[in-house]
matplotlib code that plots the C-alpha trace (Angstrom):
import matplotlib.pyplot as plt

x = [0.0, 2.8, 4.2, 1.3, 0.8, 3.9, 3.6, 0.1, 1.6, 5.2, 3.0, 1.7, 4.7, 5.6, 8.8, 7.9, 10.4, 9.8, 10.3, 9.9, 11.1, 10.9, 14.8, 14.1, 10.3, 11.7, 13.5, 10.8, 8.5, 10.6, 10.4, 6.6, 6.6, 8.4, 7.1, 3.0, 4.9, 6.0, 2.6, 0.9, 3.2, 2.5, -0.9, 0.0, 1.1, 4.2, 7.8, 8.7, 12.3, 10.6, 8.8, 11.0, 13.3, 10.4, 10.8, 13.9, 14.4, 14.9, 16.2, 13.6, 10.5, 11.9, 10.7, 7.8, 4.2, 2.6, 2.8, 0.6, 1.3, 0.4, 1.8, 0.0, -3.1, -2.0, -3.3, 0.2, 2.3, 0.3, -0.2, 4.3, 4.8, 2.7, 3.8, 6.9, 5.7, 4.5, 7.9, 9.5, 7.2, 7.1, 3.5, 1.5, 2.4, -0.7, -0.5, -2.8, -3.3, -4.2, -6.1, -8.5, -10.4, -8.5, -9.6, -8.6, -9.4, -7.1, -4.3, -4.7, -4.7, -1.4, -0.1, -0.7, -2.2, -5.4, -6.9, -3.8, -4.9, -7.2, -7.9, -6.8, -7.8, -6.8, -8.2, -5.7, -4.4, -3.7, -2.8, -5.8, -8.9, -10.1, -11.3, -10.1, -12.1, -12.0, -12.3, -11.9, -11.3, -13.1, -10.8, -9.4, -10.1, -12.0, -9.1, -7.6, -10.0, -10.6, -6.8, -6.9, -10.3, -8.2, -4.8, -7.0, -9.1, -5.5, -4.5, -6.8, -9.3, -12.9, -12.8, -15.8, -15.5, -17.0, -16.7, -14.8, -17.0, -15.7, -14.6, -15.5, -17.8, -16.1, -14.9, -18.1, -19.1, -16.8, -15.3, -18.4, -18.7, -15.4, -15.9, -19.5, -17.5, -14.9, -17.9, -19.3, -16.3, -15.8, -19.4, -18.9, -21.4, -18.9, -15.6, -13.3, -13.5, -17.2, -17.9, -15.7, -17.5, -20.8, -20.0, -18.1, -20.6, -23.9, -23.0, -20.8, -17.6, -14.4, -12.9, -14.5, -14.5, -11.5, -9.6, -9.8, -9.3, -5.8, -4.9, -5.6, -3.7, -5.5, -4.3, -5.1, -9.0, -8.7, -7.3, -10.4, -12.9, -11.8, -11.6, -15.6, -15.9, -14.7, -15.8, -19.6, -19.6, -21.7, -20.9, -21.6, -18.3, -16.4, -13.5, -14.5, -12.7, -11.1, -9.7, -7.9, -6.9, -5.0, -3.8, -2.4, -0.8, 1.2, -1.3, -1.6, -2.2, 0.1, 2.6, 3.1, 2.2, -0.9, -3.8, -7.3, -5.5, -1.8, -0.3]
y = [0.0, 2.1, 1.4, 2.3, 5.6, 7.2, 5.7, 7.4, 10.9, 10.5, 10.5, 13.2, 15.3, 15.4, 14.6, 11.8, 10.3, 7.1, 5.2, 1.3, 0.8, -3.6, -3.9, -4.6, -3.0, 0.1, -1.7, -4.1, -1.5, 0.2, -2.7, -3.6, -0.1, -0.3, -3.1, -1.6, 2.0, -0.7, -1.8, 1.7, 3.2, 0.4, 2.0, 5.3, 6.3, 8.5, 7.2, 5.2, 6.6, 10.0, 8.9, 6.9, 9.9, 11.7, 8.7, 8.9, 6.2, 7.8, 6.3, 7.3, 10.0, 13.4, 17.0, 17.7, 18.6, 15.9, 12.5, 10.1, 6.7, 3.6, 1.0, -2.0, -1.9, -1.6, 1.4, 1.3, 1.5, 4.2, 6.3, 6.1, 6.7, 9.8, 11.2, 11.5, 12.5, 15.9, 16.9, 15.7, 17.1, 21.1, 23.2, 23.1, 20.4, 17.6, 14.1, 11.8, 7.8, 5.0, 3.0, 0.4, 0.8, 3.1, 6.2, 9.1, 11.0, 8.8, 9.5, 13.2, 13.1, 11.8, 15.2, 18.3, 19.0, 17.2, 19.5, 18.8, 14.8, 13.1, 9.9, 9.1, 5.3, 4.5, 0.8, -1.7, -1.8, 2.2, 3.0, 1.7, 1.9, 5.6, 5.5, 7.6, 7.9, 10.7, 10.7, 13.3, 13.2, 14.9, 17.8, 17.9, 21.2, 21.8, 23.2, 19.9, 18.0, 20.5, 19.8, 16.1, 16.7, 18.2, 16.3, 13.1, 15.1, 16.4, 12.3, 11.3, 9.6, 10.6, 11.1, 10.4, 11.7, 8.9, 9.6, 8.6, 6.0, 2.1, 0.5, 4.1, 3.1, 0.9, -1.8, -1.5, -3.2, -5.5, -6.8, -8.5, -10.0, -11.5, -12.6, -14.6, -16.0, -17.3, -18.5, -20.2, -21.9, -22.7, -24.8, -27.0, -25.0, -24.5, -25.2, -21.8, -21.9, -22.4, -19.6, -17.2, -18.3, -17.7, -14.3, -13.4, -15.1, -14.2, -10.5, -9.9, -8.8, -8.8, -11.4, -13.3, -12.3, -15.0, -14.2, -11.0, -11.4, -13.0, -10.0, -7.5, -9.8, -11.9, -11.1, -7.4, -8.6, -9.7, -7.0, -4.3, -7.1, -6.4, -2.9, -3.5, -5.4, -3.0, -0.3, -1.4, -3.8, -5.6, -9.8, -9.9, -8.5, -11.0, -12.2, -16.0, -18.6, -19.9, -16.3, -16.1, -19.8, -18.7, -16.2, -17.9, -20.4, -17.6, -18.1, -14.4, -14.9, -13.7, -12.2, -15.6, -18.2, -19.0, -17.9, -19.8, -20.7, -21.1, -18.9]
z = [-0.4, 0.8, -2.3, -4.4, -2.6, -3.6, -7.0, -7.7, -6.2, -7.2, -10.6, -10.5, -9.9, -6.3, -4.5, -2.6, 1.0, 1.5, 4.4, 6.4, 9.0, 8.0, 6.3, 2.5, 2.7, 0.2, -2.2, -2.4, -2.6, -5.6, -7.6, -7.2, -8.3, -11.3, -12.8, -11.9, -14.0, -16.9, -17.7, -17.2, -19.5, -22.2, -22.0, -22.7, -19.5, -17.4, -18.1, -15.1, -14.7, -14.8, -12.1, -10.1, -9.9, -7.7, -5.1, -2.1, -0.4, 3.5, 6.8, 9.2, 9.2, 7.1, 7.5, 4.3, 3.8, 4.2, 5.3, 4.3, 6.8, 5.7, 8.7, 9.6, 11.9, 15.2, 17.1, 19.4, 16.4, 14.8, 17.7, 18.3, 14.8, 14.5, 17.7, 16.4, 13.0, 15.3, 16.1, 13.1, 10.2, 10.3, 12.2, 9.0, 7.8, 7.9, 9.3, 7.1, 7.8, 5.2, 8.1, 7.8, 10.2, 13.8, 14.9, 13.2, 16.8, 18.1, 16.7, 16.5, 20.3, 20.4, 18.3, 19.4, 16.3, 16.1, 13.5, 11.0, 11.8, 8.7, 7.3, 3.8, 3.2, -0.5, -2.2, -3.0, -5.8, -5.3, -9.1, -10.1, -7.8, -7.6, -4.4, -1.5, 1.8, 3.9, 7.4, 9.3, 13.3, 16.2, 15.4, 12.2, 10.9, 7.3, 6.2, 6.4, 4.9, 1.7, 1.3, 1.0, -0.8, -3.7, -3.4, -4.0, -7.0, -8.0, -7.8, -10.3, -7.1, -6.3, -2.4, -0.2, 3.0, 6.2, 9.8, 11.8, 13.5, 13.8, 10.6, 8.4, 5.7, 3.5, 6.1, 7.6, 4.8, 3.4, 7.0, 7.8, 4.4, 4.7, 7.9, 7.0, 4.2, 6.5, 8.6, 6.0, 5.3, 9.1, 9.2, 5.3, 3.8, 1.0, -0.1, -0.7, -4.7, -4.5, -2.1, -4.0, -7.5, -6.0, -4.9, -8.1, -10.1, -8.8, -7.3, -10.3, -8.0, -9.6, -6.6, -4.3, -0.2, 0.7, -2.0, -1.5, 2.0, 1.4, -1.2, 2.0, 4.5, 7.4, 10.0, 8.4, 8.5, 11.7, 13.1, 11.4, 13.0, 16.2, 16.6, 14.9, 17.7, 20.2, 18.8, 18.2, 21.0, 18.9, 19.0, 15.0, 14.7, 16.3, 14.2, 12.7, 14.8, 11.5, 10.3, 13.6, 13.4, 9.9, 11.8, 14.6, 11.9, 10.0, 7.3, 6.4, 2.7, -0.5, 1.4, 2.7, 0.5, 1.8, 3.4, 2.5, -0.8, -1.4, -3.8]

ax = plt.figure().add_subplot(projection="3d")
ax.plot(x, y, z, "-o")
ax.set_aspect("equal")
plt.show()
């Protein structure tokens, strides 16, 4: 996600500093960006070298006009990062999160500038999908929201605003759908291939819910369901036991080579 976001921002003509604490993650991101840009160039897109020349790998947070965070879906990790960014980025900078479900108000409270903290939730694959979910925290200013909406439009995306409630709109709807598909598998209603075929052909979805969960990451899906469960207090949002078990086994989806399907 971070590499995809860096790609669309750099393709818009802006300079990007790309940072990831995980060893090798930036290099893998740059390689993925080059492959993506090469495919787009075949269809008339920008020259990959021109775009990548605007992306600079860095070893830590650096001063910038905007931070777009796309780290693991863990509230402790994100709040620590936002607190650090508050001390590094200039006072007028916006701190945005690509979080799928963690409250923007919580992230804003970790800083001295909650009015400048906002959710900017892209969808995977970022260079292809047009939606950006824009989420205001309790203290997010109109100026900040307006700047992010304008940026999303300039990136060729369609912004849609949502309130800062658990799961926002996208994952409030999507994750229970994925969770129910996992329950259908757990309860022996159908095999994974049949569940996804029925969803794809019956609902005209481009991808079935189990394959989509594998693409997103089962750990991320389980984490979002936990946020929904805790935030809304309704047992219907509890993660499916099979989803939890797969995460415990390290079956996280595409990134680990196995989830509901093998890769």
